[in-house]
VOBA-1610 file (N, C-alpha, C; in pm, whole numbers, padded with zeros to 5 digits, always signed):
BEGIN
Met+00829-03638+02081Met+00792-03494+02200Met+00636-03490+02228Ser+00645-03506+02362Ser+00507-03502+02421Ser+00464-03394+02440Gln+00307-03401+02452Gln+00201-03256+02466Gln+00268-03173+02576Asp+00387-03227+02684Asp+00419-03143+02775Asp+00538-03073+02745Glu+00571-03137+02693Glu+00700-03063+02634Glu+00693-02979+02520Arg+00595-02970+02435Arg+00550-02884+02303Arg+00488-02734+02394Leu+00387-02777+02469Leu+00345-02686+02548Leu+00443-02607+02657Leu+00574-02675+02732Leu+00677-02623+02788Leu+00734-02543+02651Gln+00803-02603+02582Gln+00811-02472+02464Gln+00803-02384+02425Trp+00649-02364+02407Trp+00600-02263+02382Trp+00604-02143+02505Thr+00559-02220+02643Thr+00563-02124+02749Thr+00719-02048+02747Gln+00813-02110+02704Gln+00934-02068+02708Gln+00984-01947+02648Glu+00905-01978+02479Glu+00902-01878+02399Glu+00828-01779+02441Val+00722-01791+02502Val+00616-01693+02489Val+00712-01598+02638Ser+00731-01690+02726Ser+00847-01560+02837Ser+00965-01501+02780Thr+01012-01574+02682Thr+01125-01527+02631Thr+01102-01398+02563Tyr+00969-01369+02443Tyr+00915-01268+02406Tyr+00841-01159+02472Met+00778-01172+02584Met+00711-01114+02683Met+00806-01110+02765Pro+00872-01058+02821Pro+00951-01046+02910Pro+00903-00976+03028His+00786-00890+03015His+00732-00749+03096His+00616-00851+03128Leu+00591-00946+03114Leu+00531-01064+03207Leu+00571-01114+03281Ser+00494-01141+03403Ser+00558-01215+03553Ser+00506-01347+03469Arg+00569-01449+03550Arg+00596-01594+03550Arg+00473-01647+03493Pro+00417-01652+03607Pro+00251-01675+03580Pro+00106-01620+03454Gln+00191-01506+03451Gln+00129-01431+03364Gln+00166-01481+03203Ala+00292-01502+03198Ala+00335-01545+03072Ala+00282-01702+03059Val+00292-01800+03140Val+00226-01930+03157Val+00072-01970+03108Val-00002-01813+03125Val-00126-01825+03142Val-00163-01814+02988Leu-00097-01668+02921Leu-00079-01676+02852Leu-00089-01774+02680Ala+00006-01862+02741Ala+00109-01977+02637Ala-00028-02065+02675Leu-00029-02168+02807Leu-00184-02216+02783Leu-00293-02187+02720Trp-00351-02051+02739Trp-00427-02055+02694Trp-00449-02001+02498Ser-00333-01909+02486Ser-00304-01920+02350Ser-00270-02083+02239Tyr-00237-02145+02352Tyr-00215-02319+02280Tyr-00376-02382+02285Gly-00454-02338+02359Gly-00596-02384+02376Gly-00654-02359+02247Val-00657-02200+02196Val-00750-02147+02103Val-00691-02199+01985Val-00514-02262+01944Val-00488-02314+01831Val-00526-02458+01862Met-00547-02499+01910Met-00582-02688+01929Met-00701-02661+01857Thr-00791-02589+01965Thr-00971-02606+01963Thr-01044-02528+01851Arg-00905-02432+01790Arg-00991-02349+01707Arg-01129-02283+01745Gly-01123-02210+01873Gly-01131-02133+01903Gly-01134-02018+02017Cys-01200-01954+02095Cys-01135-01838+02193Cys-01261-01906+02326Gly-01324-01986+02300Gly-01432-01978+02395Gly-01349-02030+02548Leu-01373-02000+02629Leu-01350-02032+02790Leu-01355-02194+02843Thr-01461-02213+02795Thr-01501-02315+02885Thr-01484-02405+02812Thr-01453-02402+02667Thr-01419-02535+02577Thr-01258-02538+02577Ile-01166-02432+02584Ile-01019-02441+02643Ile-01021-02522+02771Ala-01054-02442+02863Ala-01044-02505+02979Ala-01077-02643+03010Ala-01210-02727+02942Ala-01188-02836+02929Ala-01068-02931+02889Phe-01050-02846+02769Phe-00937-02922+02699Phe-00826-02923+02766Leu-00761-02796+02837Leu-00636-02819+02921Leu-00646-02919+03034Cys-00794-02924+03061Cys-00775-02998+03220Cys-00786-03146+03166Leu-00846-03186+03061Leu-00781-03329+03008Leu-00634-03364+02944Leu-00556-03248+02882Leu-00464-03211+02860Leu-00350-03243+03016Arg-00376-03185+03094Arg-00304-03136+03210Arg-00323-03262+03327Gly-00468-03308+03360Gly-00493-03373+03436Gly-00518-03293+03577Glu-00553-03162+03500Glu-00585-03076+03637Glu-00710-02989+03644Lys-00807-02968+03776Lys-00950-02936+03801Lys-00965-02892+03706Phe-01099-02891+03667Phe-01157-02797+03526Phe-01193-02655+03596Glu-01247-02682+03685Glu-01249-02532+03799Glu-01157-02450+03813Ala-01045-02492+03838Ala-00901-02453+03848Ala-00865-02410+03720Val-00843-02462+03630Val-00802-02393+03492Val-00921-02300+03416Arg-00998-02325+03447Arg-01096-02255+03409Arg-01083-02112+03513Gln-01078-02098+03619Gln-01082-01969+03643Gln-00943-01902+03633Arg-00833-01978+03650Arg-00730-01893+03555Arg-00711-01821+03452Leu-00779-01895+03358Leu-00813-01827+03231Leu-00890-01692+03246Arg-01011-01756+03283Arg-01087-01615+03333Arg-01068-01484+03423Glu-00918-01517+03498Glu-00882-01396+03567Glu-00781-01344+03465Trp-00743-01412+03395Trp-00644-01316+03239Trp-00754-01239+03227Cys-00859-01190+03222Cys-00946-01095+03118Cys-00961-00997+03270Tyr-00967-01009+03371Tyr-01064-00939+03500Tyr-00939-00811+03504Asp-01025-00711+03520Asp-00914-00573+03646Asp-00878-00619+03751Ala-00733-00551+03795Ala-00727-00643+03918Ala-00815-00640+04064Gln-00887-00532+04074Gln-00988-00574+04166Gln-01113-00665+04214Asp-01089-00713+04023Asp-01240-00867+04014Asp-01148-00999+04062Lys-00964-00922+04077Lys-00935-01126+04091Lys-00884-01115+04255Arg-00870-01251+04264Arg-00848-01309+04404Arg-00729-01273+04398Gly-00661-01293+04550Gly-00548-01302+04608Gly-00504-01129+04675Lys-00349-01168+04699Lys-00340-01024+04755Lys-00274-00992+04670Gln-00187-01090+04550Gln-00128-01004+04462Gln-00188-00980+04336Arg-00252-00924+04329Arg-00348-00904+04189Arg-00262-00823+04129Gln-00241-00853+04023Gln-00225-00740+03849Gln-00290-00780+03765Ala-00326-00667+03685Ala-00417-00684+03550Ala-00301-00680+03449Ile-00385-00708+03343Ile-00312-00747+03210Ile-00288-00579+03182Glu-00170-00521+03162Glu-00154-00400+03081Glu-00169-00446+02925Val-00221-00426+02847Val-00235-00497+02720Val-00155-00388+02670Gln-00124-00249+02675Gln-00099-00158+02582Gln+00012-00210+02601Ser+00154-00187+02678Ser+00214-00246+02749Ser+00305-00382+02653Ser+00222-00424+02600Ser+00268-00565+02497Ser+00298-00573+02347Phe+00217-00472+02278Phe+00257-00438+02187Phe+00359-00429+02152Ala+00445-00347+02185Ala+00592-00356+02158Ala+00684-00488+02186Pro+00595-00558+02230Pro+00732-00663+02263Pro+00655-00773+02162Leu+00523-00766+02135Leu+00475-00881+01992Leu+00516-00826+01878Leu+00520-00721+01868Leu+00604-00640+01719Leu+00737-00722+01714Arg+00792-00685+01782Arg+00987-00715+01845Arg+00956-00914+01800Trp+00895-00952+01869Trp+00871-01084+01827Trp+00860-01144+01700Ile+00786-01006+01613Ile+00761-01108+01479Ile+00857-01027+01375Leu+00943-00917+01408Leu+01048-00894+01350Leu+01170-00949+01388Lys+01194-01063+01454Lys+01261-01127+01530Lys+01260-01249+01415Arg+01139-01296+01398Arg+01149-01419+01308Arg+01113-01356+01184Trp+01102-01233+01143Trp+01091-01222+00987Trp+01244-01246+00909Thr+01223-01292+00842Thr+01326-01373+00697Thr+01305-01318+00592Ser+01352-01182+00512Ser+01355-01090+00414Ser+01500-01036+00363Ala+01517-01118+00231Ala+01633-00970+00220Ala+01603-00822+00223Ile+01507-00771+00196Ile+01477-00673+00182Ile+01410-00603+00358Pro+01446-00503+00363Pro+01429-00461+00472Pro+01314-00370+00489Arg+01238-00418+00486Arg+01088-00338+00466Arg+00948-00424+00519Ile+00859-00377+00554Ile+00762-00394+00625Ile+00634-00328+00603Ala+00466-00375+00590Ala+00396-00280+00588Ala+00268-00294+00688Leu+00222-00194+00752Leu+00144-00209+00853Leu-00023-00153+00790Ala-00119-00246+00837Ala-00256-00141+00811Ala-00313-00113+00941Leu-00396+00022+00911Leu-00457+00047+01025Leu-00637-00003+00932Asp-00677-00005+01029Asp-00834-00043+00998Asp-00917-00086+01109Ala-01071-00052+01095Ala-01143-00052+01219Ala-01227-00228+01195Thr-01259-00287+01276Thr-01358-00436+01241Thr-01478-00396+01394His-01599-00437+01368His-01718-00437+01445His-01738-00588+01427Leu-01779-00582+01614Leu-01863-00734+01679Leu-01996-00701+01677Arg-02045-00713+01631Arg-02245-00692+01639Arg-02235-00538+01685Gln-02337-00545+01755Gln-02360-00378+01836Gln-02294-00366+01963Asp-02164-00449+01994Asp-02166-00465+02116Asp-01973-00339+02103Phe-01898-00381+02014Phe-01778-00311+01996Phe-01717-00281+01859Ile-01638-00245+01877Ile-01535-00168+01730Ile-01375-00169+01814Val-01327-00258+01698Val-01188-00237+01730Val-01091-00175+01628Leu-01003-00090+01676Leu-00925-00045+01607Leu-00808-00112+01635Ala-00728-00124+01513Ala-00618-00203+01509Ala-00546-00187+01423Val-00417-00213+01440Val-00265-00198+01389Val-00214-00327+01326Cys-00200-00373+01181Cys-00155-00512+01170Cys-00066-00484+01064Val+00028-00643+01100Val+00126-00646+01005Val+00093-00753+00898Val+00097-00697+00783Val+00061-00766+00647Val+00108-00843+00605Tyr+00101-00957+00585Tyr+00231-01033+00536Tyr+00092-01157+00471Asn+00134-01201+00351Asn+00132-01278+00223Asn-00034-01326+00251Gln-00107-01257+00208Gln-00245-01196+00236Gln-00339-01242+00340Ser-00231-01190+00460Ser-00282-01230+00568Ser-00226-01123+00663Ser-00281-01109+00799Ser-00246-00997+00917Ser-00206-01078+01014Leu-00163-01035+01108Leu-00144-01029+01249Leu-00143-00921+01354Pro-00254-00895+01445Pro-00294-00773+01478Pro-00177-00741+01602Val-00097-00606+01613Val+00076-00579+01672Val-00025-00464+01761Ala-00123-00393+01771Ala-00159-00280+01860Ala-00337-00289+01790Trp-00415-00260+01911Trp-00527-00241+01928Trp-00575-00184+02071Val-00750-00113+02035Val-00792-00068+02133Val-00957-00130+02074Ile-01038-00123+02201Ile-01163-00185+02154Ile-01264-00089+02243Val-01360-00044+02191Val-01430+00059+02177Val-01605+00045+02227Arg-01665+00075+02307Arg-01808+00029+02250Arg-01874+00081+02116Ser-01935+00023+02090Ser-02006+00100+01943Ser-02081+00211+02010Glu-02141+00247+02091Glu-02255+00326+02137Glu-02146+00447+02155Gln-01958+00461+02196Gln-01918+00570+02229Gln-01899+00654+02129Lys-01937+00771+02161Lys-01916+00921+02078Lys-01778+00956+02059Gly-01721+01025+02011Gly-01572+01127+02018Gly-01497+01060+01924Ser-01387+01121+01912Ser-01298+01115+01797Ser-01207+00999+01833Trp-01163+00933+01763Trp-01077+00810+01742Trp-00915+00880+01755Lys-00895+00976+01704Lys-00750+01056+01695Lys-00665+01002+01836Thr-00730+01002+01958Thr-00589+00976+02042Thr-00567+00832+02031His-00650+00735+01988His-00586+00635+02016His-00572+00572+01871Trp-00524+00643+01794Trp-00477+00635+01659Trp-00313+00667+01701Glu-00304+00779+01763Glu-00172+00856+01814Glu-00094+00739+01883Asn-00158+00702+01987Asn-00166+00591+02120Asn-00090+00491+02077Leu-00178+00377+01949Leu-00163+00270+01911Leu-00012+00287+01817Leu+00026+00385+01696Leu+00159+00398+01649Leu+00266+00404+01729Gly+00200+00511+01836Gly+00364+00550+01936Gly+00374+00421+01965Ala+00273+00356+02029Ala+00350+00192+02108Ala+00446+00138+02008Leu+00471+00179+01900Leu+00505+00056+01798Leu+00656+00110+01752Gln+00651+00291+01757Gln+00718+00373+01653Gln+00867+00279+01703Ala+00932+00276+01818Ala+01041+00226+01837Ala+01082+00115+01832Val+00976+00022+01798Val+01055-00096+01757Val+01120-00118+01644Ile+01052-00087+01503Ile+01095-00120+01388Ile+01237-00082+01347Pro+01351-00096+01329Pro+01456+00003+01319Pro+01436+00105+01192Ala+01499+00212+01240Ala+01524+00299+01117Ala+01540+00318+01030Glu+01630+00218+00942Glu+01663+00226+00797Glu+01554+00116+00730Trp+01467+00046+00803Trp+01377+00022+00703Trp+01302+00037+00691Gln+01216+00038+00555Gln+01095+00075+00469Gln+00989+00065+00519Val+00916+00165+00620Val+00743+00136+00678Val+00622+00152+00565Leu+00547+00084+00551Leu+00446+00181+00502Leu+00371+00120+00564Val+00260+00234+00605Val+00099+00241+00689Val+00045+00282+00626Leu-00062+00174+00578Leu-00194+00166+00450Leu-00296+00203+00527Ala-00424+00270+00516Ala-00535+00326+00550Ala-00643+00321+00482Asp-00730+00309+00439Asp-00853+00366+00340Asp-00938+00472+00382Ser-01008+00514+00254Ser-01073+00636+00316Ser-01120+00707+00398Gly-01183+00594+00450Gly-01269+00615+00580Gly-01166+00668+00709Leu-01063+00634+00709Leu-00958+00684+00799Leu-00846+00799+00797Tyr-00894+00875+00661Tyr-00807+00966+00625Tyr-00793+01067+00692Ala-00692+01114+00763Ala-00718+01274+00823Ala-00557+01336+00769Lys-00568+01444+00789Lys-00415+01523+00768Lys-00337+01476+00899Trp-00356+01496+01006Trp-00279+01494+01111Trp-00264+01289+01127Leu-00324+01216+01092Leu-00280+01095+01071Leu-00164+01094+00953Tyr-00139+01144+00866Tyr-00040+01150+00782Tyr+00072+01206+00820Glu+00058+01309+00891Glu+00156+01406+00913Glu+00237+01310+01076Asp+00121+01234+01154Asp+00178+01131+01266Asp+00226+01022+01209Ile+00184+01029+01083Ile+00319+00840+01065Ile+00421+00881+00968Leu+00462+01021+00934Leu+00580+01079+00909Leu+00627+01105+01018Ala+00575+01161+01124Ala+00690+01155+01259Ala+00790+01043+01304Cys+00682+00941+01288Cys+00712+00794+01324Cys+00838+00779+01247Gly+00882+00847+01132Gly+00958+00796+01053Gly+00909+00698+00937Trp+00824+00684+00916Trp+00729+00564+00818Trp+00679+00643+00701His+00644+00580+00616His+00569+00636+00480His+00434+00616+00503Pro+00327+00769+00523Pro+00193+00724+00466Pro+00185+00691+00335Tyr+00046+00529+00328Tyr-00052+00546+00221Tyr-00181+00517+00249Leu-00221+00630+00223Leu-00367+00702+00272Leu-00454+00669+00105Arg-00563+00607+00140Arg-00672+00613+00012Arg-00779+00755+00065Leu-00775+00840-00034Leu-00868+00944-00054Leu-01016+00940-00115Ser-01100+00965-00041Ser-01216+00953-00157Ser-01236+01045-00258Ser-01255+01021-00365Ser-01342+01088-00478Ser-01327+01268-00484Gln-01391+01246-00364Gln-01475+01380-00359Gln-01338+01510-00360Gly-01381+01603-00337Gly-01274+01690-00346Gly-01171+01762-00444Tyr-01099+01826-00433Tyr-00969+01910-00557Tyr-00866+01856-00543Phe-00720+01883-00633Phe-00596+01886-00648Phe-00550+01959-00768Arg-00410+02028-00736Arg-00321+02092-00820Arg-00214+02058-00818Pro-00133+02044-00929Pro-00040+02011-00962Pro+00079+02073-00918Arg+00185+02023-00833Arg+00207+02147-00686Arg+00317+02253-00747Ala+00319+02238-00900Ala+00411+02355-00992Ala+00319+02500-01031Gly+00182+02407-01089Gly+00064+02513-01101Gly-00042+02561-01019Gln-00143+02606-01029Gln-00233+02720-00979Gln-00382+02649-00976Cys-00416+02589-01077Cys-00551+02534-01151Cys-00594+02402-01069Trp-00692+02450-01001Trp-00783+02342-00916Trp-00813+02244-01038Arg-00836+02071-00963Arg-00929+02003-01057Arg-00975+01899-00997Ser-01040+01835-01008Ser-01151+01728-00922Ser-01040+01668-00866Leu-01069+01568-00762Leu-00943+01418-00743Leu-01030+01352-00844Arg-01127+01356-00910Arg-01187+01215-00976Arg-01126+01246-01088Ser-01104+01322-01168Ser-01043+01359-01281Ser-00845+01347-01296Ala-00829+01288-01180Ala-00670+01238-01147Ala-00643+01157-01248Cys-00707+01065-01303Cys-00691+00973-01396Cys-00801+00912-01443Arg-00789+00814-01523Arg-00919+00790-01667Arg-00929+00676-01624Gln-01092+00622-01595Gln-01084+00434-01614Gln-01082+00393-01727Gly-01024+00228-01663Gly-00922+00185-01754Gly-00797+00307-01834Gly-00752+00400-01742Gly-00583+00379-01811Gly-00478+00387-01706Ser-00441+00404-01750Ser-00267+00385-01691Ser-00311+00411-01525Val-00185+00413-01479Val-00138+00436-01351Val-00103+00602-01335Arg-00137+00684-01278Arg-00095+00854-01280Arg-00039+00844-01169Arg+00133+00969-01189Arg+00142+00986-01054Arg+00199+01134-01041Trp+00144+01205-00960Trp+00146+01346-00971Trp+00230+01415-00823Gln+00333+01514-00834Gln+00349+01558-00766Gln+00251+01666-00701Ala+00215+01678-00602Ala+00035+01800-00599Ala-00016+01816-00456Val-00070+01913-00454Val-00184+01996-00293Val-00252+01942-00327Cys-00337+01883-00205Cys-00499+01855-00204Cys-00584+01856-00120Phe-00658+01967-00194Phe-00772+02012-00122Phe-00726+02170-00102Lys-00858+02225-00136Lys-00861+02339-00163Lys-00848+02422-00001Thr-00896+02368+00103Thr-00919+02449+00213Thr-00753+02446+00249Gln-00723+02576+00312Gln-00613+02606+00351Gln-00529+02538+00471Ser-00645+02507+00574Ser-00623+02417+00694Ser-00593+02299+00683Ala-00668+02226+00534Ala-00649+02102+00522Ala-00577+02074+00394Gln-00502+02132+00289Gln-00410+02132+00194Gln-00273+02069+00233Leu-00251+01959+00163Leu-00123+01845+00167Leu-00036+01844+00072Ser+00066+01883+00086Ser+00194+01856-00032Ser+00182+01681-00024Cys+00189+01623-00163Cys+00224+01506-00143Cys+00255+01428-00276Thr+00302+01320-00265Thr+00266+01236-00396Thr+00122+01205-00406Leu+00071+01213-00527Leu-00052+01136-00541Leu-00090+01041-00663Leu-00086+00913-00638Leu-00099+00814-00675Leu-00210+00773-00724Ala-00269+00784-00889Ala-00375+00780-00937Ala-00442+00629-01039Trp-00510+00634-00990Trp-00569+00439-01095Trp-00696+00410-01100Trp-00755+00360-01175Trp-00918+00357-01204Trp-00919+00248-01287Asp-00944+00136-01207Asp-00971-00003-01272Asp-01118+00030-01335Ser-01079-00066-01505Ser-01226-00030-01565Ser-01379-00117-01472Gln-01318-00186-01383Gln-01431-00276-01321Gln-01465-00190-01221Gln-01421-00095-01154Gln-01442-00073-01014Gln-01540+00068-01038Asp-01620+00161-00928Asp-01664+00242-00960Asp-01606+00367-00933Asp-01497+00298-00841Asp-01400+00450-00766Asp-01248+00418-00803Pro-01170+00581-00859Pro-01076+00509-00828Pro-00943+00538-00730Trp-00867+00448-00751Trp-00807+00474-00623Trp-00708+00604-00634Leu-00686+00665-00526Leu-00606+00793-00492Leu-00569+00785-00394Ile-00395+00754-00392Ile-00324+00743-00281Ile-00282+00873-00221Val-00248+00870-00123Val-00111+00999-00114Val+00011+00928-00050Thr+00115+00961-00023Thr+00221+00959+00023Thr+00316+01019+00017Asp+00464+01008+00099Asp+00571+01138+00074Asp+00645+01049-00023Ile+00620+00893-00072Ile+00729+00873-00146Ile+00759+00927-00289Pro+00871+00935-00358Pro+00879+01033-00432Pro+00813+00966-00542Pro+00739+01023-00703Pro+00669+00964-00779Pro+00721+00835-00866Gln+00875+00847-00863Gln+00934+00798-00942Gln+00947+00621-00885Gln+00970+00637-00721Gln+00912+00553-00638Gln+00842+00453-00595Ala+00756+00484-00572Ala+00588+00519-00552Ala+00484+00404-00609Gln+00487+00302-00563Gln+00414+00227-00665Gln+00263+00176-00604Val+00189+00197-00686Val+00036+00250-00660Val-00008+00101-00591Ala+00015-00014-00688Ala-00020-00150-00643Ala+00009-00207-00465Trp+00097-00096-00407Trp+00117-00147-00301Trp+00020-00113-00165Tyr-00067-00050-00242Tyr-00202-00011-00171Tyr-00286-00126-00118Gly-00259-00251-00260Gly-00305-00347-00259Gly-00308-00443-00104Leu-00204-00432-00049Leu-00166-00491+00067Leu-00243-00453+00181Arg-00325-00373+00170Arg-00417-00286+00312Arg-00523-00393+00277Ala-00555-00517+00161Ala-00710-00588+00200Ala-00652-00657+00271Trp-00525-00687+00275Trp-00499-00852+00371Trp-00533-00852+00495Ile-00538-00690+00554Ile-00558-00671+00715Ile-00742-00746+00719Glu-00820-00759+00600Glu-00958-00820+00590Glu-00929-00953+00663Ala-00819-01034+00573Ala-00830-01191+00635Ala-00787-01204+00773Gly-00716-01120+00837Gly-00714-01139+00960Gly-00800-01125+01069Phe-00893-01001+01014Phe-01059-01014+01075Phe-01107-01099+01076Lys-01097-01199+00952Lys-01151-01314+00960Lys-01145-01462+01053Tyr-00987-01421+01088Tyr-00931-01511+01156Tyr-00995-01504+01290Thr-00989-01404+01336Thr-01068-01374+01531Thr-01217-01384+01481Lys-01319-01396+01394Lys-01386-01453+01420Lys-01488-01597+01352Arg-01516-01627+01223Arg-01534-01723+01197Arg-01468-01835+01158Gly-01372-01728+01071Gly-01244-01783+00987Gly-01157-01857+01047Gly-01182-01817+01218Gly-01047-01896+01263Gly-01101-01868+01389Trp-01088-01799+01464Trp-01122-01822+01666Trp-01260-01818+01714His-01350-01743+01656His-01495-01800+01648His-01504-01682+01745Trp-01473-01543+01765Trp-01460-01441+01858Trp-01662-01419+01862Glu-01697-01418+01707Glu-01831-01335+01754Glu-01894-01435+01843Gln-01877-01557+01930Gln-01986-01593+02020Gln-01913-01559+02129Thr-01793-01486+02137Thr-01801-01440+02322Thr-01925-01346+02333Lys-01965-01377+02503Lys-02044-01288+02569Lys-01993-01160+02635Met-01865-01146+02646Met-01818-01021+02690Met-01882-00930+02649Lys-01901-00797+02769Lys-01929-00714+02738Lys-01864-00572+02765Asp-01768-00620+02879Asp-01646-00517+02895Asp-01530-00504+02797Pro-01525-00371+02746Pro-01394-00336+02678Pro-01275-00407+02704Ala-01212-00343+02837Ala-01089-00407+02850Ala-01068-00539+02905Arg-01159-00598+02932Arg-01158-00762+02905Arg-01156-00770+02775Ala-01228-00759+02673Ala-01220-00840+02513Ala-01059-00779+02461Glu-01027-00682+02515Glu-00891-00617+02475Glu-00775-00728+02531Arg-00793-00790+02646Arg-00683-00924+02709Arg-00689-01071+02597Leu-00824-01037+02603Leu-00851-01178+02490Leu-00826-01144+02376Trp-00842-01051+02303Trp-00738-01007+02145Trp-00637-01011+02184Phe-00555-01005+02302Phe-00397-01068+02306Phe-00386-01228+02276Val-00453-01265+02380Val-00421-01419+02370Val-00459-01432+02194Met-00560-01406+02144Met-00601-01457+01992Met-00534-01371+01949Ala-00402-01253+01922Ala-00297-01224+01853Ala-00171-01313+01880Val-00153-01363+01979Val-00062-01494+02000Val-00064-01610+01914Ala-00199-01650+01954Ala-00260-01769+01886Ala-00256-01732+01757Thr-00260-01610+01672Thr-00272-01622+01548Thr-00104-01622+01503Phe-00019-01560+01592Phe+00130-01614+01539Phe+00210-01723+01539Tyr+00094-01793+01641Tyr+00140-01957+01624Tyr+00150-02009+01521Val-00002-02006+01443Val-00031-02053+01353Val+00000-02000+01218Leu+00033-01835+01197Leu+00116-01831+01060Leu+00233-01806+01032Ser+00285-01792+01149Ser+00437-01883+01150Ser+00488-02006+01131Leu+00402-02079+01091Leu+00394-02225+01060Leu+00417-02245+00934Asp+00408-02149+00827Asp+00352-02218+00714Asp+00485-02226+00625Ala+00569-02065+00664Ala+00714-02079+00612Ala+00773-02167+00718Thr+00788-02234+00852Thr+00863-02357+00882Thr+00856-02491+00860Ala+00716-02470+00799Ala+00710-02624+00747Ala+00782-02630+00615Ser+00840-02522+00521Ser+00917-02529+00448Ser+01032-02623+00447Leu+01064-02595+00598Leu+01186-02667+00618Leu+01175-02872+00595Leu+01047-02886+00662Leu+01043-03024+00651Leu+01020-03010+00494Ala+00999-03195+00534Ala+00954-03244+00358Ala+00826-03283+00339Phe+00751-03209+00382Phe+00591-03174+00372Phe+00546-03175+00197Pro+00465-03242+00160Pro+00458-03179+00020Pro+00402-03058+00008Ala+00386-02975-00090Ala+00354-02840-00082Ala+00204-02857-00063Leu+00130-02760-00020Leu-00035-02748-00026Leu-00084-02664-00112Pro-00213-02676-00159Pro-00226-02542-00262Pro-00252-02419-00234Ser-00207-02353-00300Ser-00248-02192-00258Ser-00384-02138-00237Thr-00501-02253-00251Thr-00638-02190-00268Thr-00675-02187-00103Leu-00579-02311-00012Leu-00602-02288+00105Leu-00513-02130+00185Ser-00583-02079+00282Ser-00559-01987+00307Ser-00427-02027+00395Leu-00322-01879+00425Leu-00227-01907+00475Leu-00280-01919+00667Phe-00396-01945+00664Phe-00413-01943+00845Phe-00432-02117+00820Arg-00529-02162+00714Arg-00581-02295+00750Arg-00437-02377+00717Arg-00369-02338+00611Arg-00254-02414+00616Arg-00133-02444+00676Gly-00122-02331+00821Gly-00060-02294+00948Gly-00109-02428+01068Trp-00263-02446+01044Trp-00314-02467+01127Trp-00278-02658+01070Leu-00283-02637+00966Leu-00270-02836+00930Leu-00123-02878+00976Tyr-00074-02767+00905Tyr+00086-02827+00949Tyr+00086-02834+01125Asn+00027-02768+01185Asn+00033-02788+01328Asn-00024-02910+01388Leu-00152-02956+01295Leu-00208-03076+01325Leu-00103-03191+01343Val-00062-03151+01204Val+00030-03298+01130Val+00137-03325+01216Leu+00201-03213+01279Leu+00310-03238+01363Leu+00300-03245+01443His+00213-03253+01552His+00142-03325+01647His+00134-03476+01647Leu+00009-03517+01547Leu+00003-03625+01495Leu+00120-03707+01499Leu+00203-03643+01417Leu+00334-03732+01392Leu+00427-03725+01500Asp+00382-03682+01578Asp+00515-03623+01748Asp+00624-03606+01641Gln+00599-03482+01554Gln+00774-03398+01547Gln+00747-03306+01582Pro+00919-03219+01652Pro+00915-03095+01705Pro+00885-02951+01581Ile+00806-02901+01609Ile+00853-02778+01509Ile+00953-02679+01548Pro+01009-02715+01420Pro+01148-02559+01433Pro+01121-02443+01413Asp+01242-02352+01420Asp+01234-02224+01466Asp+01102-02178+01384Arg+01065-02124+01442Arg+00943-02058+01345Arg+00991-01910+01287Arg+00891-01906+01192Arg+00971-01799+01094Arg+00861-01756+00999Phe+00884-01585+00992Phe+00785-01529+00885Phe+00840-01531+00732Ile+00832-01549+00639Ile+00926-01519+00469Ile+00830-01438+00375Pro+00799-01336+00406Pro+00703-01207+00296Pro+00733-01259+00189Cys+00604-01256+00092Cys+00626-01277-00027Cys+00698-01079-00112Leu+00680-01117-00226Leu+00729-00995-00274Leu+00629-00890-00283Trp+00657-00773-00275Trp+00527-00656-00307Trp+00501-00664-00440Pro+00340-00641-00446Pro+00365-00593-00628Pro+00406-00497-00707Asp+00369-00517-00860Asp+00474-00423-00908Asp+00365-00303-00955Asp+00412-00203-00984Asp+00284-00149-01081Asp+00241-00195-01193Leu+00157-00157-01253Leu+00063-00093-01370Leu+00203+00018-01492Pro+00155-00011-01634Pro+00223+00073-01655Pro+00178+00220-01626Phe+00272+00321-01614Phe+00213+00439-01532Phe+00241+00610-01656Ile+00163+00677-01568Ile+00242+00800-01675Ile+00255+00911-01550Leu+00395+00981-01537Leu+00440+01060-01504Leu+00422+01175-01512Gln+00309+01249-01398Gln+00249+01376-01436Gln+00337+01517-01380Pro+00313+01626-01446Pro+00406+01710-01371Pro+00406+01755-01222
//
């Protein structure tokens, strides 16, 4: 299979799963994401040079096509100028992942978190967590110095994805204590999903059937078993939350895990909260561990959001290859290599051996089981 055939195959897949994009937009997205994968970076000049050599086109023409992907409409050339509306791509991107999702259990976990780039940007991202990694499916980028609440941003991101996941699936939405808010818990429920939000150890709770308030920190004992409570958290009337409280305190940790969810105590597993850490690996891929976004010179958040779209599609390309490679006669790679690195190496070898890429797929690993627990009243 020639490079032209590989690129055509990828362009057709991008066009199929991003039907809201015009044909020229889909072509540029395919070219740029392919260039990101092959060069292990998102730098405009490097990728333009790579595509120039690969396709025999003039460097400046290729560079301008890529550059205009990130522009607002008024900054582009030509009469039929259109800006890429990144928000309209979140649902198709998640739908594309689900189309390739191969699992006997209909469930998926989403993680919410924020990541910084120097003193320039803060990215608020929703990611599908997958096999100690993650794939971004919705995001917004704000300036680091921008004041104001993030509530509207998170509501818009969740709302953009709500209708995509089938209603019969179990969906966990995980977030660390820095993002906890009662409105976020309620918004996740309104989507038909299950919140899995960590609390700080400040504040109080009481068993749902009792009247005595206790400190959240006393919900479990350090080094002890997992405890599960049917509880009301927080004394303040407006902040009170009736929920399942999962509590566990590892002997090596300074603070306990205090997780609130709507899943009944007998079914909820505190170990599932550990899936949230996988989003950190995904953030690493955007920067030094993968696409080297830390080198960007962009200062405009809207342009950076469009570059994140390219990196999200490139991440899909690489992470989907690990499970795909299991269909081929390749020797197993050590688990000490990250999912990203394994996928990238499979891609490199497939190109060197001139082999076609089989259908992409994601095969999620089983979620972790809990430690022995004590069920509290």
